[in-house]
Each structure stands twice: as structure tokens, then as C-alpha cells.
N, C-alpha and C positions, 0 to 999 in steps of 0.2 A: 754301320750302325752308329747312330748318334747317341750322345749322353742321355738325352731324355728317354729314348726308347729303351736303352739299357737299364735306366733307373726304373722304368715301368715294368720291365721284364723281371728285374730283381724284386720289386714289390710283389708282383704276381707270384713268383716262386716262393717268396717268404710267406705269403698268405696261404699258399698251398701246403707248405710245410707245417704251418700252424694248424690248418684244417686236418691234415693227416695225423698230427699229434693229438688233437682233440678226439678224433675218431678212435685212435689207438687207446687213449686214456679211458674213453667210455667203455670200450670193449674189455679193458683190464678191470674196470670197476664191476662190470657185469659178471665177469668170470670170478672175481673175488666174492661177490654176493652169492653166487651159486656154490662156491666152495664153503662158505660159511653155513649155508643151508644144509649142505651134505654133511658137514662135520657136526652140526647141531642134531640132525636126525640120527647120526651115528652115536652121539653121546646118549640120546634118549634110548635108542635101541640097546646100547651096551648096558645101560642101567637096568633095563628090563631083562636082559639076558643073564644077569648075575644070579647064581644059584641062591644067594641070600635073599634076593628080591623075589625070586620065584617061590621060595619057601614061605615068604611072608604072604604072598597071594594065596597059597594053599591054606595057610592059617586063617586068612580072612574069609575064605570060602567055607572051610570045614570046622574051624575051632571057635573063632570069634563070633559072638552073637550081636544082634542089633542093640540089645539092652545090657551088654557087658558092663559090670561095675568095676570100681577100683580094686576090690578084693580079688575078683576073677582075674584081672590083669596082673595083679601081684602074684598070683598062683602060677602064672606061666613060667616056663624055664627061662634062664638067661638067654639061651639061643633063640627062643621064640621072641622074646622082647627085643633082642638085637636086630633080628630080621624085620620085625614090624617097624622098629624105629628107623632102620635104613630105608624102608619103603616110604614111610611118612616124610622123613627129611629129604629124600630124593624128590618126592612129589612137591614138597615145599620149595626146593631149589628150582625145579622146573617152573613153578608158579612165579617165582621171583623173575626168572629169565623171560617169561611171557609178559609179565607186568611191565618190565623195562624195555620190551620190544626186541629183545635179543633172540628169542624163539617165537615162532608163530603159534597162536592158539590152535589153529587147525592141525599143525604138525603134532603138537602134544596130544591133542584129542585123538588123532589117528592112532596113536600108540595106547593111550590110557582109557579112552571112552568105553571100550569093551569091558574094562574092569570096574570103572567107576559107576556104571549104570546100576549094577546090582549091589555094589559094595559101598556106595556113597554114604549111606546111613551109618555103616560100621566105621568107615574112615572118620566121619564127623564125631562119632562117639569116642574113638581112640584119641582124637585131638582134645576132646574134653578131659579125658583121663590124663593125658600128658600135661595139660594145663593145670589140673588139680595137683598133680605131682610136683610141678614147678612151683606152684603156690606153697605147697608144704615144705619144699626144700629151700626156696629163696625168699618167700614172702609175697603177699598180694600186691604191695606197692611196686615192687620191682617187676612183677609180671604185667601189671597194668601199663608200664612204660613200653614194653614190647611184647605183645601177645604172641605166645609160641604158635608156630605153624599157621599164622594168619594168611600167608600166601597160598597154602594148601587149600584152605577153605575158599579163598577167593577163586582159585583155579577150579575147584569143584563147582562153584556157582556158575562160572563162565562156561564150563563144559556142559552143565545142565541146560544152559540156554541154547546150545547148538543143536541142530537137527542130528539125528542119528546118522553116523557115517556108514556107508556101505561099500563093500569091496566091488571093484569093477567087474562087469560081467564078461 
């Protein structure tokens, strides 16, 4: 074998090594993306599996009215307020993650749409109440800088635009 043939063979083998490295890297990226999706779904599912969150959903269905006012909210027990706040702030967090592209809207809707369809008006009313409370505690100027739970409202709006999701047959 002459030097030119050996050099060509070396280049070919080097090119194949680069090609296999690229294929392996692409496969690793694909697996990483799948892992991120699975972990994201698990995080949303874990949030909804929490007894505190499930209690909040029960309150939203059975206790909270569409026209609840600040005094009605104030009359709730600390446990009730804590569970409702956990649900609201969890939804807001998921809204942030969807807005930043970390979670998919479809994934979050898959978990939440069944609740938000009938409870959206109540959730929006609770956000208003929390905002009034924030204004009372820290002042209107501070609240205007960063509206409380704005990503929750954004997420509700986005889920309202989606068609109703149905379970596979």
C-alpha cells in the first residue's frame, strides 16, 4: 500500500468516525429530550397527586363560588387558603414553564384541562382576590410592577383556545 492510499484510507476512517459520533450525539440528544418530557410530565402529575392540591380542587368544586368576594375568601380556614394558594401558585409555575418553552402546553392541558373547563371562572376570581390582597399588603404601585399570578391567567387563556382533549379509545 502506498502513502497516498493509506492517507485516503485514514481520511475515510476519520470521516466515518465523525459520522458515527454525530449519529451517536443526535441519539443522545433525542434520549435527553425524551427524559426531559417524562420528568416534566411526572412533575405535573406529582403536583396534582398532592393531597393539598386535591383538597383545593374539592374546595373549588364544592365551596368556592364564581362570585366569591374578598370577605368570603377571608372567612375560609387557614388550611383552605393554603391549599387554594398551593394550587394557584402551582398552576402559575406551570404557566411560566409553558411560556418559556420548558413544558408543552399540550402536556399541561392534558393534566389540567379537565379541571379548568368548569373552574376557570372561579380560578380567575381567586386571582383577583389574591391581587386585591397583595395591593392591600404591599401597595398598588408594587403590584403593578409584577402582577400576581399573571402566568396562571395566561395559561388559562391558552388552554381555553385548545380543543377539548379526549382520552384514546
